[in-house]
C-alpha positions in Angstrom: -43.0 -4.5 -7.2 -43.6 -6.3 -3.9 -44.8 -4.1 -1.1 -43.4 -0.7 -0.1 -40.4 0.1 2.1 -39.9 3.2 4.1 -36.9 4.2 2.0 -39.0 4.0 -1.2 -40.7 7.3 -0.2 -38.4 10.3 -0.8 -40.8 12.3 1.5 -40.6 9.8 4.4 -40.3 11.2 8.0 -36.6 12.2 8.5 -36.4 10.8 12.0 -37.7 7.4 10.8 -35.3 7.6 7.8 -32.3 8.2 10.1 -33.3 5.4 12.4 -33.7 2.9 9.6 -30.4 3.9 7.8 -28.5 3.5 11.0 -30.0 0.0 11.4 -29.1 -0.8 7.8 -25.5 0.4 8.4 -25.3 -2.1 11.3 -26.7 -4.9 9.2 -24.3 -4.1 6.4 -21.3 -4.3 8.8 -22.5 -7.5 10.5 -23.9 -9.5 7.7 -21.8 -8.9 4.6 -23.3 -5.8 2.8 -20.1 -3.8 3.2 -17.8 -6.7 2.7 -19.4 -7.7 -0.6 -18.5 -4.3 -2.1 -15.0 -4.3 -0.6 -14.2 -7.8 -1.9 -15.5 -6.8 -5.4 -13.2 -3.8 -5.5 -10.1 -5.3 -4.0 -8.8 -6.7 -7.4 -9.7 -3.4 -9.1 -7.5 -1.5 -6.7 -4.7 -4.0 -6.9 -4.7 -3.9 -10.7 -4.6 -0.1 -10.6 -1.7 -0.1 -8.2 0.2 -2.4 -10.5 -0.5 -0.1 -13.5 0.6 2.9 -11.6 3.8 1.2 -10.6 4.3 0.6 -14.3 3.9 4.3 -15.0 0.3 4.6 -16.1 -3.1 4.8 -14.5 -4.5 7.6 -12.1 -4.3 7.2 -8.4 -6.9 9.8 -7.6 -10.4 8.5 -8.5 -14.0 9.5 -8.2 -16.4 7.0 -6.7 -20.1 7.4 -7.3 -22.4 5.6 -4.9 -26.0 5.3 -6.1 -28.4 5.1 -3.2 -25.8 6.0 -0.7 -27.9 6.1 2.5 -25.6 7.2 5.3 -22.5 6.8 3.1 -21.2 4.0 5.3 -20.2 1.7 2.4 -18.3 4.3 0.2 -16.4 5.5 3.3 -15.3 1.9 4.0 -14.2 1.7 0.4 -12.1 4.9 0.9 -10.1 3.1 3.6 -9.6 0.0 1.4 -8.4 2.2 -1.5 -5.9 4.0 0.7 -4.1 0.7 1.4 -3.4 0.6 -2.4 -2.3 4.2 -2.6 -5.5 5.3 -4.2 -7.3 8.5 -3.1 -11.1 8.5 -3.6 -13.4 11.5 -3.9 -16.9 10.4 -3.0 -20.2 11.4 -4.5 -23.4 9.9 -3.1 -26.6 9.9 -5.1 -29.9 10.0 -3.1 -33.5 10.8 -3.8 -34.2 11.3 -0.1 -33.2 14.8 1.2 -32.9 13.6 4.8 -30.6 10.7 3.7 -28.5 13.2 1.7 -28.0 15.5 4.7 -27.0 12.5 6.9 -24.5 11.3 4.3 -22.9 14.7 4.1 -22.7 14.9 7.9 -20.9 11.6 8.3 -17.3 10.9 8.8 -15.6 14.1 7.9 -12.3 12.4 7.4 -13.9 10.9 4.2 -16.1 13.8 2.9 -19.0 12.8 0.7 -20.7 15.2 -1.7 -24.4 14.3 -1.9 -26.3 14.8 -5.2 -30.1 14.6 -5.3 -30.9 12.6 -8.4 -32.6 9.5 -9.7 -30.4 6.6 -10.6 -31.8 6.6 -14.1 -31.1 10.3 -14.7 -27.6 10.8 -13.3 -26.3 14.3 -14.0 -22.8 13.1 -15.1 -21.1 12.8 -18.5 -20.0 9.5 -20.0 -16.8 8.1 -18.5 -16.7 11.0 -15.9 -16.4 8.8 -12.8 -14.0 6.0 -12.1 -16.1 3.6 -10.0 -19.8 3.2 -9.6 -21.3 1.3 -6.7 -25.0 0.4 -6.4 -25.4 -1.6 -3.2 -28.9 -2.9 -2.3 -30.6 -0.3 -4.4 -31.8 -2.2 -7.6 -34.4 -4.2 -5.7 -36.1 -0.9 -4.9 -37.0 -0.4 -8.6 -38.9 -2.5 -11.2 -36.8 -4.8 -13.2 -37.2 -2.8 -16.4 -36.0 0.3 -14.6 -33.0 -1.6 -13.1 -31.9 -2.6 -16.6 -31.9 1.0 -17.7 -29.9 2.0 -14.6 -27.3 -0.7 -15.2 -26.8 0.4 -18.8 -26.4 4.0 -17.6 -23.8 3.0 -15.0 -21.9 1.2 -17.8 -21.8 4.4 -19.8 -20.6 6.6 -17.0 -17.8 4.6 -15.3 -14.2 4.2 -16.4 -12.7 1.5 -14.2 -15.4 -0.5 -12.5 -19.1 -0.9 -11.8 -20.1 -2.9 -8.7 -23.6 -4.1 -8.3 -24.3 -5.7 -4.9 -27.8 -6.8 -4.0 -29.8 -9.3 -2.0 -30.2 -12.9 -2.9 -33.8 -14.1 -2.3 -33.8 -16.7 0.5 -36.4 -17.8 2.9 -33.7 -18.8 5.4 -32.2 -15.3 5.1 -35.6 -13.8 5.7 -36.1 -15.7 8.9 -32.5 -15.0 10.0 -32.6 -11.2 9.4 -35.9 -10.9 11.2 -34.4 -12.7 14.2 -31.2 -10.7 14.0 -33.1 -7.4 13.9 -35.2 -8.4 16.9 -32.1 -9.5 18.8 -30.2 -6.3 18.0 -33.1 -4.2 19.2 -34.1 -2.8 15.9 -37.6 -1.4 15.4 -40.6 -2.9 13.7 -40.2 -0.9 10.5 -36.6 -2.1 10.1 -37.6 -5.7 10.7 -40.4 -5.5 8.2 -38.3 -3.7 5.5 -35.4 -6.1 5.9 -37.6 -9.1 5.2 -39.3 -7.2 2.4 -36.0 -6.3 0.8 -35.1 -10.0 0.7 -38.4 -10.9 -0.8 -37.7 -8.3 -3.5 -34.2 -9.7 -4.1 -32.9 -11.8 -6.9 -31.8 -15.3 -7.8 -28.5 -15.6 -9.7 -30.4 -16.4 -12.9 -32.6 -13.3 -12.5 -29.6 -11.1 -11.9 -27.8 -12.5 -14.9 -31.0 -11.7 -16.9 -30.8 -8.1 -15.9 -27.1 -7.9 -16.9 -27.8 -9.5 -20.3 -30.7 -7.1 -20.9 -28.5 -4.2 -20.1 -25.8 -5.6 -22.5 -23.0 -5.4 -20.0 -20.0 -7.8 -19.9 -20.6 -9.3 -16.5 -22.0 -12.3 -14.7 -23.6 -12.6 -11.3 -21.9 -14.5 -8.5 -22.9 -15.3 -5.0 -21.4 -13.1 -2.3 -21.2 -13.9 1.4 -24.5 -14.5 3.1 -27.6 -13.6 1.1 -25.7 -11.5 -1.4 -25.4 -11.4 -5.1 -22.7 -9.4 -6.8 -21.5 -8.4 -10.3 -18.4 -6.4 -11.2 -16.9 -5.4 -14.5 -14.7 -2.9 -16.3 -16.8 -0.8 -18.7 -13.7 0.3 -20.8 -12.2 -3.2 -21.3 -11.0 -3.8 -24.8 -13.4 -5.6 -27.1 -12.7 -9.3 -26.8 -11.0 -9.0 -23.4 -12.6 -10.4 -20.2 -14.2 -7.3 -18.7 -15.6 -9.1 -15.6 -13.8 -8.7 -12.3 -13.6 -11.7 -9.9 -13.1 -11.8 -6.2 -12.1 -14.9 -4.3 -15.0 -16.7 -2.7 -15.2 -16.8 1.0 
């Protein structure tokens, strides 16, 4: 692993954790982190709506967000799902107790139940959740661990797994540092934002993780310095399990 970020430490100072998570939420909203997940799930929700109109398919789903932070991304997904007539119940997995408390205390119109757990030892039965999202979390763990996490996500989800992470780019590193400075974000956020990109993936590296985890997905570039993979874990053998979103 390259370096250490504040959020790597589950015992980090709660005040510093809250400050950095709020900065990350702003960066997600401004530079594509939230939109990468929304775009990946849009065709999943549209397909579910069509199936429901045909008389099959549940419209009340459970979304499990691994490394939920403030819970800003899953709550944005709730609003998107509602437009398709789907109600989501949110569960957010965190190792950091301060982050878990902050996630619970977020927008009460979209309540989120935090669970203190490791992404590789999730306390859920196979096929017990409908959607799993892991946004900007895999780069926090070694590659071998990331492979085990991806395989675990595949076993747990019914309808979709969305992996959205950072695409390594020197241009993006310079850009995010300047953006953090211009937005008045602190030194720790500036350092960690650049370090996260250094820890990010090329498309080939991300495809290698997916292949090692034996999941039916391929990486694609998202907006900005993003890389995304989405698939349906319960697709019939021989069917195309990957889920595509329009580029933009």
